[in-house]
C-alpha angles and dihedrals in degrees: 000000000000114000121267116246122209122185112197105194131187130195122240098347117156119208094240093062090064092079087068094062110032095173097087093059088045088058099042114008145042098290093194094316096309101085127097098249149022134292124208107217095196108041119152144173116230095216113030094214125108099233100036090047095048088051090052091051090053098043104029086228130131111245094251087060100045089040097210092129109169142012096262140057137295094027098028149005129075087312095065092036089061099040091053091055096243097120089070099034116051139100093291091057090048094049090044089056090049091058100268123144100231120210132172124187124182130003110020107175136330112273097019108145102177131242099126140038113237112246099240092058119078094182117035135181109160135164116246103193131057112271093230092058118100116279140296106078118211130208137189114215148163099204097094094249098122118089092216109036126291097340119098125182128200134181105209091198089064102028107023107234092223087062092045092055090047091049092050089047093050091047092051093049090050093051095044109104093215087226087119131034116263128231105191128176115193103190108191117203092215145125086024116111123309084035098202111204140186110281087226087067097053092110094046116109091011094160097035118127132183105275110273094222119169090265096050117121097354140096126193137219093247093055122108113272096261092057093039088057091062114104116218112277115273122227090255091051091048089052092050091050089052094047093051093046089055093049092048090051091052090046090057089053089065093045088054090054090048093051093050091052092048093050091046089054090057089051090052089048090054090241103104095103091050096050134093114207118196119188119192144126134241093240142338127255143227122228102187101320114143089013091289108131097215141329144084134246100099127108091241121121096249090059101044101032112091137170116262121184125168129191124178154124098296099023112115119232121259098004123156116198123202096196123115107259119187140192090248088061094066098078094046089048092051090050090053093050092049091048095243130126118256117250119255091243092062112106096181128081133231117268091201097097092052089050091052090055096249123148106236132162108266141192116279095194141007142203125261116194140171139175118218109280137138094011095306114114131227114281146161123205144164130226114204135205091238090062101262125135117193120184134181121196121213111180146053123357089333095060110130094018118130134197129199122180134175104215092192092062099023110032094168093053098236103136111065103204092200087080089056091064094258116163108197095193093164092051091048090053091049093049092048089055094046105042096078101016124135133202113314091013090058092051090047091049091048091054096052111125123219110291 
C-alpha cells in the first residue's frame, strides 16, 4: 500500500519558539540527533500571510501564480481560493484521485463559514469562525459528531480546541480501515492569538519574556518607511508582547501532547512505519522585533522562518538538513511519496531526494512576496544561499524603498546595506527572474549562481 501522509500544521509559529518546547522535535524531527526523523534548519514560507501560505502549501505554487494574495476579499480568503479554482484542484484532489482517503481537521481556510464540504475532502471537520473571535468555536463536519446535523460547537475555555482536534483525529485514525492510504491534515489553531492553553499549564513559563534580541523594540533611520514610522515600544506594549509570548508557549505544550497521541495512534494501528509525518507552520511571527508589537507579513527572518520536521519510512534518524525548504515544496513532496507526477502549476520541488540522503542540485535562492495588508506594504524580495536578503517595496509611503541585509553578519537585520552604497546587481537580476516566474522557470531562476 502507498504510504500514509500526515501534515501537522500550526498557525503563526516562529521557528525560534520551538526551543521552548523540544518535545515536538523529539516526536517528529532530529532532536539534536536523537529523534526519529529529519529537521530542515532553513525552512521558510514565501508569503508570510496565513491564507496565501496555506494555498501555497496545498498547490505548490508561489503566491503570484495561485493569486490568493491576502487574508481578505476581494484579493484573498476562501472567496478568492474558490474563484481561482483551487478549492477543487490541489494536493488533496490529486491524492484522492490516486486512491487516498483525504481528511482535514481544524482550520481549513481563512473566511470559510461552513455550509458545504469541499469536494477533495472525504472526511471534514473545519472551523467556521475566526479563532480570535470570542468563544465558542464552531465547526462544519461530515463525521457525525454534531448533535444536530453538520454543525459542531466547542468552547475552548472548557474543552481545549487543541485536544478536540486531537480527539477527532485519533477517532478518525481508529475508524479508518487501513485498506486505503490516508492523507490527513491536522490544522491546529494554536499558537495563533488568543493562544488558548491547557489550564494545567497556567504556571508554566511564568518568567518567560519575548526574546530581547538586538532588533527588539527599535526601528532605525535606514529602515523602510513603514518600519521607520514605528515608535519605540512602550512599557505597556512590551508587557503585552511578553504576555502573548508566554501564552503561545503554553499553547504549544498542548500541541506537543496532541502530536504524541496522534503518532501513538498510528503505532497502535500498525501503520507507523508506513506513515510520513510533516510538522510545520503557515508563517512565522514577530514578538516586538523592529518595534512592531506582534504580527507577521514582513520579509524579516522571524516572519518567514518556520519549523519543518519530517518523519517517515525512508527518512534517516537525527538528520539536520541545511537546504532551503519552502512551503511550496510540500505538495510536490506529497506527490513523490504517493508515486504520482507533480502538476504543471507547482513551482516547488520534492524534498524526498534530500530526505533519502541523495545529493541533488538544489535552489540557491528563493522569492519572498507580499501584497499590502495589515500596515505592511507590497514588496518582492529574494533570499540567497550566501546569506543576502534583498527587498524592493512598491506601495504606500514605502514605495521605492529597498533593503539589503547580510544575514551571516547581521542576523537581526539592523544594518541596511543599501545605505552604504551597495549595488547588488546579481540579486536584482535574481529577483527580476523570480518575481513573475512559473513552474520550470521558477526552479531555473532559483538555481542561478552568483553572477
